[in-house]
N, C-alpha and C positions, 0 to 999 in steps of 0.2 A: 603396522597399522596400527592406533591407538585403540584398544580394547573398548569397545563401545559399550558395556555395562557403566563406569564411573561417569563418562560421558555424558549418558543417559539420566542418572542420577541428577547431577548437576543443571540437565536442560529443564528435569520436571520440577527440582527446589526454584529454578529460575520462574518457572510458570505459576509457580504457588508465591511465593514471594509479589510478580507484580501484577498479576491477574485473578487467580482463583484464592486465595486469601481474603479477597474483600467479600468472598462470597461461603465465607463458611459455616454460619449459620445454615444457609440455606442446606449447604453439601453436606451437613452433618443429618439435617432429616431425610436427604436423599438416602444416604448410608444406611440412617436407622430403616428407612422403607425396604430397602431392597434385603439388610439383613432377616426383616420379618418376611420378604417373596424367598429367599433363599432357605429359612429357618422351615420354610411348608414342606420341601422338597424333602427332608428329613424327619415331617411329622408324617408325609405321606405315605413314606416305606416303612415308619415303624410302624404303620395299621394293617401292614399284609400281615402280620402274624397273628393280630387278634381276629382279622378275616378270614384266614386260612383254618388256624390252630380251633379258633373259638366256634367262628359260625360253619363254614362249609364243612368242615372236618368232625369238628365237635358237634354239630348238629343243633348247637343253642340258638334258638330262633328269637327269644327275647334281645339278645345279644345284638341280633343284625339292626335292630333301630338306632340304639348309642352308636353301632359303628358309622352307620350308612350318614347318622346325623355328624360325626365327626370329618366325614371325609367328605362334605361338604361344606363344613366350616373352614376345611382347610384350603378349599379351591376359592370361597369368596373372598378369605382374608387376603388369600394371593392375589385375585384378583385386584380389589383392590388397591393394596400396597403397591402392586407394579404399575397401574395408570396414574397413581399419584406421584410415586420417582418418576415417572417416564415427563409428566409436565415439571418437575421442579429440574430434573438435569434438564429441559431443552432451556424453562426462563436462564438457567446458568450460562447453558452452553449459548445459547445466541447472545446473552452481555456482555460474555467474554468476548464474544468474535466481533460483537461491535466495537468494545474498547480496544483491542489490538488492533483493529484497522484503523481507527479514530486515531491514535497513538502513533502509528504508523506514517497514517497521513501528515500529522502536525508534525514529527520530526521529522521527515524526507522535505518541508518544504523551509527548514532552518540549514539545510546543505546548503554548501556553496556552488555556485554556479561551473564548476571545475566538477564537482561530482554529478551533476546532471548531465554535464557534457559525454560523461564515461556510462552513464546509466540512464538510457534512451527511455521514452514515457511507456511504450508499452512493455518493457522489462519492469518496471517501478509499479503498473497496474497488475501486473501479475503476482509481483511481490505481495501488494498489499493486498487484493482477492482471491488472487491462487493459494500464495502458501497457509493464509490464515483460516481458508476452507478446509486446507489440509488438516491444520492442527486442529480447530474444531469438531471437526467431523470424529474424532476419536475421543472426545470428551464420554460419551455414552457407553462405550464399548470399555475404555478403560474403569471408569467408577462403576459401570457394571459389575465389572471383574473383581475391582476391589470391595466392592460393596454385597450383591446377591451371590455372587460364585464362588467365592470367599466361603461365605456364609454356608451356603449350601453346599458344599463341599465338608466342610467341618463337622455338620449335623449329619450327613451321609454317611459320613465317615466312622461318627458317633454309632450308627445305628450298627454297621457293618463292624463293628470292633465288636459292639454289645452281643451280638451274636456271635462273634467265633474271630478271634482275631490271628489265628495260625490261615483260616480263607482269607481275612485281608491283605495279610503278605503273600500268599502265592498271587491273590490279583492287581499284586503291582509288583510283581516279580518282573515285568520288561521294563520297569522305567531307569533305571542306567543306561538304557540303552536312547534316551531320548538327551543327555546332557550333551556329549560334542558337535552331534549335527545339530541342535538347537543354537550353540553359539556360532557356529560356521554361516548355519543359514540368518542370523540376524544382522551378520557382519555386511551378507551380501544383499538382504534386503537396503539396508543404510544407503548403501554406493547406489542400487536401482534408483530406489528414490530420490536420492539428488537428480541424477541425470534426468527423472521424470522432470522433477518442478523446472531444471534450467532448460529443459526442449519445452514446457508449457510456459515459460516465457520468453524465447526465441519464436514459439508461436504465434504471443501475443504481441508481441514487438511485430512480427511479419504482416499481421491483421490491419495493426495500426496505421502503418507504413502505406501500406497496399488500401486504406479507406480514407487516409488523409491527403492521399495523393491519387485519387481515383482517376481525376482529369488526364493528368501525364501519363497515368497508365494505357489509358483508351487512345490517348494520340499518339501515344508510342506502340501501340498493338502489345502489350507486354501484357496481356492476359494469360497466354499460356508460359510464359517463361513464371511470373508470378505463381500461376497454378504450380508451376512442378516443383519450385524451390518450398511451397508449402507442402505440397502432400510429401517430399522427401523428408520434412521436419516430421511430418505426421506419422510418416512408415519407422521414425527412428522411438519418436515418444509410443507406439505402440508396440516396438520392441519392448522397450525401459518397461513401461505397465508389465507388460506379460511377467517379464521376467520378477519384476515386483510382487505379482500375484501369486506365482509359483512359491516364491519364500515366504510370504504370508501364509499358503495353503500346505506347507509341506510339515510345520510343526503338528497343525490339527491332524495332518495325514499320520505323520507320526505316532501322534497318542493314540489313533485309530489303531495301529498296530499292538503299540504297547498294549490296547485294552483287549486285543483279538488273544493275545499269550495269555492275560490274566485271565479270562473267562474259561477258556480252555483247560487251564491249571486247576480252575474253583470247579468246575463241572467234573474233573477224574478225581480231585481231591474229597469233595464235599459229598459228589456222588457218592461213591462207596460209602462214606458215614451214615447218609438216609438210608439205602438201600440197607445198613447193617443195621439200623433203628436209634443210631447213637444221634442223631438230628432229626427235626420234625421238618414236614412239609412249610408249616409256618415258619421256622425258621430259615429255609433255602429260598423262601419265597420275598421274605424283609431283605436277608442280605442281598439275593440279585436285583430286587428292585432300588435297596440301596445304590449297589454298584454300576448299575446300570443307570442311573438318572446321575450319577456321581460324575461320570465319563464327557458327557454334556457340556457342562460346567467344566471340565477337566480343557476340554478341547477348546474353549473358549479362551479360559486363561492361557492355553499355549498359542492361542493365534494373535493375545493380546500383545504378546512380545513383538511378533511381526509388523500390526498395524502400531505399535509405536515407534519403531526402527523408520514406517512412513512418514510419520508427523514428526519424527525429531530431526529428520532432514529440512521439513518446514521450518521448524522452532530454529534450526542453526543459522537456518537463513533470514530470521526475522529477528532472529538477537544481535546477528553480526550488524543489521540495519541501524538496531538502535544504538549499537556500542559506535557507530560509526559519529565522527563529531567534526561539527563546524570547524575551520581554520580562521573565520571572520567571527568575533563574537567581542561582545561588550567589555569595555575595560573594564579593569579594578575599581576605580574611581570616578566615575562619569563625570564630564564637567557639563554644565547646563548649556544647554541648547541656545544661538545667538538671536537677539530680539531683533524687529525690523527688519528690511529688506538686506539682506547682507551680499557684499560683495565675492569674490570667487576668484583665489588665486594657487595657480600651481607653481612650484617653486621645486625646479630641475627635480623634476619626477620621473623617474623609470620603472617601468612596469614590463614584466617577462610573465608570456607564456611556458611554463614548460623551459626547453632551451631559446624561444622564440623571444626579439625584445619588440615588443610594441609599442612602447614609450621609451624614447630615449633621451632621457634629459630634457621633458619639455617642461617650457616656463612661459606664463602668461598672465594676467588678470583679467578678470569680467567686473566692472566696475558695476557696483551696487544702480538697479533701478535701470540699468540698460539693458539692450540687447547687445550681445558677443557673437557673432557665426565662427563655426570650424568648417573649412572647405581644404581640398586636398582631392587627390586620388585616391581610391579604395586601396583601404589597407595604410591609409595614415596614420591612423590611432586615434579615430576622432569620436568613434562609437565607443572606445577604451576609455577616454575623457569621462563619457556620461556615465560607467562600469567603475570607474574610480570616485568620481564627486558621490554618487548613492554606496559606494563602499560593497559594490559586487565582488571586487577585488581589491586586494593592497599593494602599493607599491613595495618595489627591493629597496629604494631610497627614495630621497626626496620626502617633501610635503603639500599637501594639500589643505589649503584655508578656507574656511567659510566664514565669513565676519573674523576675521581674524583666528580663529578658532581651528587647530588641528581636526579635522573631521573624526581621526581613528580615537580622541578622547569622547567620543558624544555616543549615547546607546544607540543601536543602531536604528533601533524605533525610534527617538528623537529627532535622528539626521534625517531619514528617510521622508517623516513629515513634515519636511521642511520643500521639499519635492514635488513638482506634477511633472508627467513624462507624456508627452504625445507621439507616437511614432508611427512612421510607415504602413504597420500591420497594426490597427486598431481591434485589440483584444475583448471580445465580447463573448458571454456567455450564454447558452442557449435557455434564456430568461426572456422576461418583458424588456421594453427597452427601460422603463420605470428601475428596475430591477436594475441592469447594467449599468444607470447612471448614479442610483444611491447607493450597492457595493454596499448592502445592510445597513446603512446610517437611518438614523428616526426620528434626527433632530433636523430635519429639512422640512422647512414651510414649505408649504406650495407656493407662493408667493416667490419665495427666493429662488424654489425651483423652477417657475417660471421664468423668470430672470435668467437663468441660466438656459434653459430651453432657447431663450430668445436672442441671448451672447452670441451662442455656439450653431445659431440657425438650424437649429433642430424642427422651431415650429414651424417652419417653411412647407417641412414635408411631414409633418404629422398629419395634416389633413388627409391624404391622401392614404395612410394606412388603416385597414378595416376597424383596429381596435384604438386608434392612437398611440398614445403613450406607452396600453398596455399591451400593444401587438409581441408578438415573441419575435426575438432576432434572430432567432436559427442558431444552426450549428455554427459556432464559430462566426457568426454575425451574416449568413450565408442568405435572410431573409432581404437584407439591407446590400445597398452600391456603396464601394467603396466612398465615395464622398461622403455617406451618411453614416456612415462608420466612423471615419475621421470625426463627424460634427457630435456625434456620439460620446467620442473620446474626449471634446474640448469641452462639451458638458459637464464632463466628470471634473477635469480638470478647475474651469470656473468652480462648480463646487466645493472641491478641495480647498480653492485660495491659498494656495501656498507663495511665501515669499519668492521662492525661484521655479522657474518653469526649464524645462528641456525639450525641446524638439528636435526630431531626431527626422530627416528625412517626411515631415508629415504632411507635406504633397506632390511627393514622387511619383506616384502609384497613380496622380489623378489626371483626369482631361484637361482640359484651358477652362471649363464652364464652371466645375467642381472647383478646381484649384481655386478661382476669384474668390469663391462664397467659403472655402475653408481659409483660405490666405486672409481676409477680410476678419473672418472669427478668431483666426490664431492674434492679429495685432491688437486685437479687442482684449483677448486672453492676457497679452504680453506687459498693459501699459500699468505700469508699476512697479513692475515686478524685475528681479535679475534675471535676464532670457539668455539661455546658451541654444544655439541654431546650428545643428547639423544640414548640410545643403549639398548637393551637387549642381543643381539647376544655379546658378548664382543670377539668375536674375530675380530670384527669391530674398535674396540677401544686402541688395545693392543699398537700403537703408537702414541698415546695421548701424550701429554707432562704434563697432570695432571689428572690423575683421581679422581671424587668425590662421594662417594659409600652413597647413601640415605638410609634411614628407616624411615619409618612412619613420614616423615616431618622434621627428624635430617639430618644433615651433620654427619655420625659415622669415617670416614675414607677418608683420602685425600694423596694422591702420585702418581708416577708411577706403571705402572704395575708389574714391576720386584719387584720393593720395597712392594706393597700392597701385592704380593703373599708370598715373604719372612713372612711378619708378621702373616700372618696365621689366620686373621680375617673375616669380612663379606666379602668382596672380592674374599679371596678364598675359602670361602666355596661357594658362586655363582659360581666362575671359576670351581672348581670340580663337583656340579650339571650340568654343560654343558659339560663338557671334559671328566671328569672322564671315563665314559664307553666308549669313543673310544680310547682317548690317555691317557697309563699309567701317564704319567707327563705331566705338560708345564711350561715353563720357561719363 
């Protein structure tokens, strides 16, 4: 295994460069405050000598007042510095945590579909939330150790050395016992911490899948099965957490062992000198207080190494995510986006997902301003055409042209600005209907919004909602019916007012009444746009200007509804399968 020390230094440099450096001023203030707090430990131990030798043993009553005032001043200054540095560190910690989470979310949204297929939502939620929390939780510990505890140790050992340097060496006689065990423990803590973070991600994934699929879980009586799977993962995490905490606690435990050896040595070595009159009781109390106070910050500093190994496991995972780069990127010299209403051309396009070919030399043309329907059996490659047009995937060969321009020469933002997409599963956020339609836009007038609502037939059901357009959609639009969700998605598309419209099974999950309303809204939306429609129900595409029939990634037929029926090929076969049992003929 690679030695963790240089790796840890590299991770700390990465954190400093990307997140902590921007707060360098506040960190300097925090370290200064912690240094003041730490120095008070040394000042307090130093005051033990005059307290005992001058006041208690020497009997100088007049010295009692200034010794008491000095001690009170030490505690007051320590209290003020402690409160102030905690507030400053909380500010830095939370701002760093927020920036890290925001950066992760923004970056994850730039990654390709293949990445998200192999990293499910629950896993990524844990990476954004859990890993960053694990890292941010150590700021106070590490920075406090770097500031207060280091200064406290310096001041306390300065007092100890001023009393007797030989006593100090005796107190530290057990230090060599720490070196080898501490290095071994750090490695084990890092390994256990990685397991904890991985198991936390798997637990979050399990919760995400159960809650999103709660109805199938109930209908299939999977409650006990899912509980058992979650319990097994929880048991694994408990064991990994315990191993991690054991490692984190072991180094402070070793320091306690070292402290015991040192104290025993000082008692024997120093006690004999006090009995012989070579040292005063004040000397011993100052030294004893300094060393006694020193062991606590020393224990905390020892614990930091274990805490850092836990955080480092999270930092490694965060850094790995941020270092992941999307395969689909903007071209070096982007071309201007086409103007007007562009046509769409697929020219001998082949697309593969791994070793599986989903488009195999597909070619067709969707004329500007017309409606082109894509039909075929499941797995024919229809949805891949939509992914191809919006550059969610790139072909391994062939060209995709939009208005005569290869889409790979366009900036992704410019390309996707040309498309509106309405799918069978309209994505709604747990916000108001207004927010779901506007999607953050502030340039839409009330009149234009009302036009979109009327065109999408959203106005038909708004009066029945408790707060009208400001009613909550619910999680994933659960407060609305399927037809209502579709109409909200259509209203979005009307507001986007893009030249190209992609409709993916937009009415397939609706009842007949809802389908009729949504179909009317879609026809309104399609006017004046280049429209591509994916449909399994052929009744919804009979009026299309062109129908493209696909089979196993190839375009096998093209034409109008009537011409394809007359041809008697694949389309006619599909048509017979859907209509022959209820209609003797169709034409």
